[in-house]
Each structure stands twice: as C-alpha cells, then as structure tokens.
C-alpha positions in Angstrom: 15.3 -26.6 -15.7 16.5 -23.0 -16.0 18.9 -21.5 -13.2 16.5 -18.4 -12.8 12.9 -17.5 -13.7 12.3 -13.7 -13.7 8.8 -12.8 -13.5 7.9 -9.5 -14.3 9.4 -7.3 -17.2 9.5 -3.9 -15.9 12.5 -1.8 -15.1 13.5 -4.3 -12.1 12.7 -7.3 -14.2 14.6 -6.4 -16.9 17.7 -5.2 -15.2 17.8 -8.4 -13.3 17.5 -10.3 -16.3 20.5 -8.2 -17.9 22.6 -9.0 -15.1 21.7 -12.7 -15.0 22.5 -13.2 -18.6 26.0 -11.7 -18.4 26.6 -14.0 -15.5 25.9 -16.9 -17.8 22.8 -18.0 -16.1 20.2 -20.1 -17.6 17.1 -17.5 -17.8 13.8 -17.2 -18.7 12.0 -13.9 -18.4 8.0 -13.7 -18.4 6.0 -10.8 -18.6 4.9 -7.9 -21.0 7.8 -5.5 -21.1 7.3 -2.5 -19.6 3.7 -3.0 -19.4 2.5 -0.8 -16.7 4.3 2.3 -18.5 2.9 1.4 -21.7 -0.7 0.6 -20.5 -1.6 2.2 -17.4 -0.2 5.8 -17.5 -2.0 8.3 -19.6 -0.2 10.1 -22.5 1.1 13.5 -21.5 2.4 12.3 -18.1 6.1 12.7 -17.1 8.9 11.0 -15.1 8.9 12.7 -11.8 12.7 11.5 -11.4 15.6 13.0 -13.0 16.6 11.4 -16.5 20.1 10.5 -15.0 18.4 8.7 -12.0 15.8 6.5 -14.3 18.3 4.2 -15.7 17.6 0.5 -16.3 20.8 -1.5 -15.3 23.2 -3.5 -17.5 26.5 -4.6 -16.0 28.4 -2.4 -18.2 26.2 0.6 -17.9 26.0 1.2 -21.7 22.2 1.1 -21.9 21.3 4.2 -20.3 18.5 6.8 -20.8 20.7 9.3 -21.9 22.1 7.2 -24.5 18.7 6.1 -26.0 17.6 9.6 -26.0 20.5 10.8 -28.0 19.6 8.0 -30.5 16.2 9.7 -30.6 17.8 13.1 -31.4 16.7 14.2 -27.9 19.2 15.5 -25.0 18.2 14.0 -21.5 19.0 17.0 -19.3 18.9 17.6 -15.6 16.0 19.6 -14.4 13.8 18.5 -17.7 11.3 15.7 -17.2 11.1 12.9 -19.8 7.7 11.9 -21.3 6.5 8.5 -20.0 6.1 7.3 -23.7 9.9 8.0 -24.1 10.7 6.2 -21.1 8.4 3.2 -22.2 10.2 3.0 -25.3 13.6 3.2 -23.6 12.7 0.2 -21.8 11.8 -1.6 -24.9 15.2 -0.9 -26.6 17.0 -1.9 -23.4 15.3 -5.3 -23.6 16.1 -5.9 -27.2 19.9 -5.2 -26.4 20.3 -6.6 -22.9 17.9 -9.4 -22.3 17.2 -12.8 -24.1 13.9 -13.3 -25.7 11.1 -12.2 -23.4 8.3 -14.4 -23.1 5.3 -12.0 -22.7 2.7 -14.5 -21.2 1.6 -14.0 -17.7 2.5 -16.4 -14.7 -0.6 -17.5 -12.9 1.2 -19.8 -10.1 4.2 -20.5 -8.6 4.8 -23.3 -6.3 7.7 -24.9 -4.7 8.7 -28.5 -6.4 11.8 -31.0 -5.9 15.0 -29.1 -6.9 13.4 -25.6 -7.1 10.2 -24.1 -8.5 7.2 -24.7 -11.1 5.8 -21.6 -12.6 2.4 -22.2 -14.4 1.7 -19.6 -17.4 -1.7 -18.3 -18.6 -2.2 -20.9 -21.0 -1.2 -24.0 -18.7 2.6 -24.4 -19.7 4.7 -25.6 -16.7 8.4 -24.3 -16.3 10.8 -25.5 -13.8 13.5 -23.2 -12.4 16.1 -23.5 -9.4 15.5 -20.1 -8.4 12.7 -17.3 -9.0 13.1 -13.5 -8.9 9.6 -11.8 -8.2 9.7 -8.2 -10.3 6.0 -7.8 -10.3 5.9 -4.1 -10.2 3.1 -2.0 -8.2 0.0 -3.0 -9.9 -0.7 -6.2 -7.7 -0.5 -3.9 -4.9 -3.0 -1.2 -5.7 -4.4 0.7 -2.6 -7.9 2.0 -2.8 -10.0 3.8 0.4 -12.0 1.2 2.0 -15.4 3.3 1.4 -15.0 3.2 -2.3 -14.1 -0.7 -2.8 -17.7 -1.9 -3.2 -18.7 0.6 -5.5 -19.4 0.1 -9.0 -16.1 0.0 -11.1 -17.9 2.0 -13.7 -17.6 4.9 -11.3 -14.4 4.3 -9.4 -11.1 3.6 -10.5 -7.5 3.9 -9.4 -5.2 6.3 -11.1 -3.1 3.4 -12.3 -6.0 2.0 -14.4 -5.9 4.6 -16.9 -3.9 4.6 -20.1 -6.4 7.4 -21.6 -8.1 10.0 -19.9 -10.2 11.2 -23.0 -13.4 9.3 -21.7 -13.7 11.9 -18.8 -14.0 14.8 -21.3 -16.9 16.9 -20.3 -17.6 15.1 -17.2 -17.2 15.7 -13.3 -14.2 13.9 -11.6 -13.0 13.7 -8.1 -9.5 12.8 -7.9 -8.5 11.8 -4.0 -4.8 12.1 -2.9 -2.4 14.7 -2.6 0.7 13.1 -4.4 2.2 13.4 -7.9 -0.3 10.8 -9.5 -3.1 12.8 -8.1 -2.1 16.3 -9.1 -0.7 15.4 -12.7 -3.7 13.2 -13.4 -5.9 16.3 -12.2 -3.8 18.7 -14.5 -4.3 16.4 -17.6 -8.0 16.3 -17.0 -8.4 20.1 -16.6 -6.4 20.6 -19.6 -8.8 18.1 -21.8 -11.9 20.2 -20.5 -13.0 17.8 -17.6 -14.5 19.6 -14.5 -12.0 18.1 -11.9 -11.3 18.6 -8.3 -8.7 17.2 -5.8 -9.8 15.9 -2.4 -6.8 15.4 0.1 -6.6 14.7 3.7 -3.5 16.6 4.3 -3.8 20.4 5.1 -1.8 21.8 2.3 0.0 20.5 -0.9 3.5 19.9 -0.9 5.7 20.9 -3.8 9.0 19.6 -4.8 11.7 22.5 -5.4 13.2 23.0 -8.6 16.5 21.1 -8.6 19.5 22.7 -8.1 21.8 22.9 -11.0 24.2 19.8 -11.7 27.1 22.0 -11.8 27.5 24.2 -8.6 30.0 25.4 -6.2 31.6 22.5 -4.3 30.6 23.9 -0.9 26.9 23.6 -2.0 27.2 20.3 -3.2 28.9 19.3 0.1 25.7 20.9 2.0 23.3 19.1 -0.2 24.5 16.7 -2.4 22.3 15.4 -5.6 21.0 11.7 -5.4 18.7 9.5 -7.2 15.8 10.6 -4.8 16.6 14.3 -5.0 19.0 16.6 -3.2 20.1 16.4 0.3 22.0 14.0 2.6 19.1 12.2 4.0 17.9 11.3 0.2 21.4 10.4 -0.9 21.5 7.9 1.9 18.3 6.4 0.9 19.2 6.2 -2.6 22.9 5.5 -2.7 23.3 3.3 0.4 20.4 0.8 0.5 22.7 -2.0 1.8 23.4 0.2 4.9 19.8 1.3 5.1 18.8 -2.5 5.7 21.2 -2.7 8.9 18.8 -0.1 10.3 16.2 -1.4 13.1 13.3 -3.2 11.3 10.9 -0.8 13.0 12.8 2.4 11.8 13.0 0.8 8.2 9.3 0.1 8.0 8.8 3.6 9.3 11.0 5.3 6.9 9.8 3.3 3.9 6.2 4.4 4.8 6.9 8.2 5.3 10.1 9.2 3.6 9.4 11.3 0.2 5.8 11.6 1.1 3.0 12.8 -1.1 4.1 15.7 -3.1 3.8 17.4 -6.5 6.7 17.9 -9.0 7.4 21.5 -9.6 6.7 21.7 -13.1 3.2 20.4 -12.4 2.3 23.1 -9.9 1.4 25.7 -12.4 -0.8 23.3 -14.4 -2.7 22.4 -11.0 -3.3 25.8 -9.0 -5.1 27.9 -11.6 -7.3 25.3 -13.0 -8.2 22.7 -10.4 -10.3 23.0 -7.5 -8.6 21.6 -4.3 -10.2 20.4 -1.0 -7.9 20.0 1.6 -8.2 18.4 4.9 -10.7 16.1 4.0 -10.8 12.4 4.3 -13.4 10.3 2.5 -15.7 8.9 5.4 -18.7 7.0 3.3 -19.5 6.8 -0.4 -22.7 5.7 -2.1 -23.6 5.0 -5.8 -26.2 7.4 -7.2 -27.6 7.5 -10.7 -25.0 8.3 -13.0 -22.0 8.7 -10.8 -21.0 8.6 -6.7 -22.0 10.6 -3.7 -18.9 11.1 -1.4 -19.3 12.0 2.0 -15.9 13.5 3.6 -15.0 14.8 7.2 -12.6 17.4 7.8 -10.3 17.9 10.6 -12.6 19.8 12.6 -15.2 17.1 12.1 -17.3 18.9 9.6 -19.2 16.9 7.1 -19.1 17.7 3.4 -21.2 16.1 0.9 -20.6 16.2 -3.0 -21.6 14.3 -5.9 -19.4 13.5 -9.0 -19.5 11.4 -12.0 -16.4 9.5 -11.5 -13.9 9.2 -8.6 -10.2 8.4 -9.4 -8.2 7.2 -6.3 -4.7 8.0 -6.5 -3.8 6.7 -3.4 -0.9 4.5 -4.0 0.1 1.0 -3.3 0.6 -1.3 -0.6 3.0 -4.2 -1.0 2.2 -7.1 1.2 2.7 -11.0 0.8 -0.8 -11.6 1.1 -1.4 -9.8 -2.4 0.9 -11.9 -4.0 -1.8 -14.0 -5.5 0.5 -15.8 -7.8 2.3 -17.7 -5.2 0.8 -21.1 -4.0 -0.8 -20.8 -0.8 1.8 -22.6 1.1 4.4 -20.6 -0.2 2.8 -17.4 0.3 1.8 -18.4 3.9 5.4 -19.4 4.6 6.9 -16.2 3.8 8.5 -14.2 6.9 7.1 -10.7 6.9 8.3 -7.4 8.5 6.1 -4.8 10.4 4.4 -3.5 7.1 3.4 -6.8 6.1 5.7 -7.0 3.3 8.0 -10.2 2.7 11.3 -10.0 4.8 14.5 -10.4 2.7 18.1 -11.0 3.4 21.1 -9.0 2.1 20.8 -10.5 -1.3 16.8 -10.0 -1.6 16.2 -13.7 -1.0 13.0 -14.2 1.2 12.6 -16.6 3.8 11.6 -19.4 1.0 15.1 -20.6 -0.2 15.7 -19.6 -4.0 12.8 -17.0 -4.1 13.8 -13.8 -4.6 12.0 -10.4 -4.1 12.6 -6.9 -6.1 10.9 -3.4 -6.2 8.2 -2.1 -4.0 7.9 -5.5 -2.0 11.5 -4.8 -0.5 11.3 -1.1 0.2 10.9 -2.0 4.1 14.2 -4.1 3.7 16.3 -1.7 1.6 14.6 1.7 1.7 12.5 4.0 -0.4 14.8 3.8 -3.5 13.2 0.6 -4.2 9.9 2.4 -4.7 11.5 4.3 -7.8 13.5 3.0 -11.1 16.6 4.3 -9.3 16.5 1.3 -7.0 16.6 -0.9 -9.9 20.7 -0.7 -9.9 21.6 -1.8 -6.8 19.0 -4.5 -6.8 20.0 -6.2 -10.3 23.7 -6.8 -9.2 23.1 -7.7 -5.6 20.2 -10.1 -6.3 21.9 -11.9 -9.2 25.0 -12.3 -6.9 22.7 -14.0 -4.2 21.1 -16.1 -6.9 24.6 -17.4 -8.0 25.4 -18.0 -4.3 22.3 -19.8 -3.9 22.8 -22.0 -7.0 26.6 -22.7 -6.6 26.9 -23.2 -2.7 23.5 -23.5 -1.3 24.1 -20.6 1.4 21.6 -17.9 2.3 22.2 -14.1 1.7 21.1 -12.8 5.0 19.6 -13.9 8.3 16.0 -14.5 7.3 15.0 -18.1 8.7 14.2 -20.6 6.3 10.9 -22.2 7.3 9.9 -25.9 6.6 7.2 -25.6 3.9 4.4 -28.2 4.0 2.1 -28.8 1.0 -1.5 -28.6 1.0 -1.4 -32.4 1.8 0.7 -31.6 4.7 3.9 -33.6 3.2 7.2 -32.1 3.5 7.5 -30.0 0.9 10.5 -30.0 -1.3 12.7 -26.7 -0.1 15.7 -29.2 0.2 14.7 -29.7 3.8 
C-alpha cells in the first residue's frame, strides 16, 4: 500500500509529487504528464502568466522555468510570453528530474476501503493507498452554454478540445466568450485564413495592460507590487497569501473566486484581434439549432434584440466550472459524501484535505477555498508544500488539517464504510 496516490500529472500533480518524494513518502503518480498542455492547446498559443510566475514547485526551487529555458538557449524575460509548447516541454523535464516514474494510465474509479483508498486504472489494475491527492486539472470541468449542449459535436466544441486548428482553414467559425482563450483562439484562426467572429455577452472587451518593468522606483513598487497574478495589492493578496484568503467568510471567498481576474485578453494579443476578427458584443446565445453543414445561433442583445447567424462551427471558450458532481472518477458514495461550498466545489481544510479523511484536492477545485491563484500554475507552489504537510499529518498522527466535518461514509450496501469510523 502506498502512502500517497497522486491522480493527475499536470503542474499541480507533478509539484505535489516532487514534494511528496522529497518528504520520503511511498508514492505513485498516475496520469499522462502535462497532457492538457500537450494535447488540448493549439500550436502558437502562449502563456498569459509571466515566466517567473509559471514555475512548477520542487522543495529546493532548483527546477524553475527560467532554468529550463536557459538550458534551451532561451532567456525567460519578464513581460515576454512563453510559448505553450516550451512550457509543456518544461513540465516533462521537471517530471524527469523531480518525480518518480509516472504511470501514464488513467484512473477510472476511486473508493474508500479499510485503511485508505483503492484506485482502479483503465486496464483494471487495483492500487491501494493511505491517502489520495486529486490533481485532475480543468478538463473534467468544461463548461458549455446550455443552448449548445445537445448539438452535434461535429459542429460544436470547447476551446480546450483543440490541439490543432488547421481543420478550420477556410471555414466560418464563431467563438463564444470574451476571455483570453476566446481571443487567442480567434487570433490563431484569423491568421490561418479562417473567417472568424467573437460573440461575447459583455458590453466591451477587457485587455490587460503591459506589465510594469521588473525594476522600477521603490515608490512605484510600493503602490502596485508585482505578483504572480499581476500588479497591484489586491492581486498580490490573492497570489501570495492564499492561506489568509482561506480565512475570509465562505460567501466572500466564493464570490471572489468566481469574479476576480475576470475575462480579459493579454496585451500582446490585442493587435492580432482588433484588425482581423469581427466582434459582436453584448450578445448572449439564447438558442442554437443544427442546420445542414453547421449551426444557426440566435442571440439576444442587452436591449432584447434578437440576432440570428449561421456558422459552420461554434467554439465555446466559456471556461470551466469545478464541482464535486463532475468528479466522475470518485465512487458514488465518496462523491456524495463530500462537503461542498457555495459554488458546488468540495470544501477543503487548511491542508487541502476534503471532508473525506485522507482525500486531498488541488487546483481549480480549491479556488473557492484558497483563492484565484488556484486557477493558475502559480498556485501550485503553495499547494504542493501545504498539501504534503497535510498528508504527513494525516499519515503520522491521524489528525485533520482544518475544520471540514468528517462524514460517516456508507457504502452502496449501506454498511459502514471504512473511513476509520
């Protein structure tokens, strides 16, 4: 039986595994390393976050992105975006140097058993661990507008479903959304010869400013400090003090997690969008119908005016919604026993432990607990060290890291499940 099973091998999973290995825990990591970065982002995309805010976390902080880039003959500079392909390669390099061998199989089911958990892999092998860390990324939580969900997938997709946009060359595509994913996808489509438009419900597009210089007068830094989520004291608090963020009232945390750092495009994509992409602002999709060769979208403006347009494909760049109900790999009795916060995501204690003893959460699932930084790679550093300390506490003393109530789990047969109660 392993001490810890890490499910997921993206930035959070690899960072957690690095800290767990350094702590001497018996460890198994499952998942294809950096899968979503390698398989679900088109070539030509860039990281929106600064290079220095995009490090995976090892305890000694030796395996930073800038170190990898330097080894490739590239300088990771403040204010210059890093290609997604380079970041994905960095993650693979990090895994080779900081993490025990990664088992690339997918976990299909996790259940509570006497002494801990059992995990079933895609080929039927059963693994046992005393604790589990779920670092499943964002793909299980894809959010598509209700009007589009029943349409033929050949004509409707989510922005995270594409590693290659060339299939849309010469076609007519409508991208729904007003954030970075929508705007950068639209820019890439336009640049390859696709007729593309952006349809957004906001009244205007928001653009991030060019970041201030790294070195600047002290008084400017004092007024608006740099942080992993951008300049300013509010962003600094979200990025650098997630432990304090967790002490805010639950309703405040849920609201901030949902609204802070709202949809906006990076400054470096603006000049690629404005001259080349049609933008329909203040429109929300009210209905959608399949037509021969595509989709008919009916949108409603803020004034109530209806607009109809036909397009060959719709890409919904409409983000993700993390909730316990979407954790399909958890056995029904485990998923149903997770305490949740106002937005439906699992409630976690100060060490990222859920209400199921020994089951820890990471990444987007914890944004309502620890703040907006959990939506970005930057949050992996705080998460990895804190979560592994919580695992060690759970393994060595049996105490919980926070105030999440521990429910009595019952199996599907109604017998007392083995959570140690």
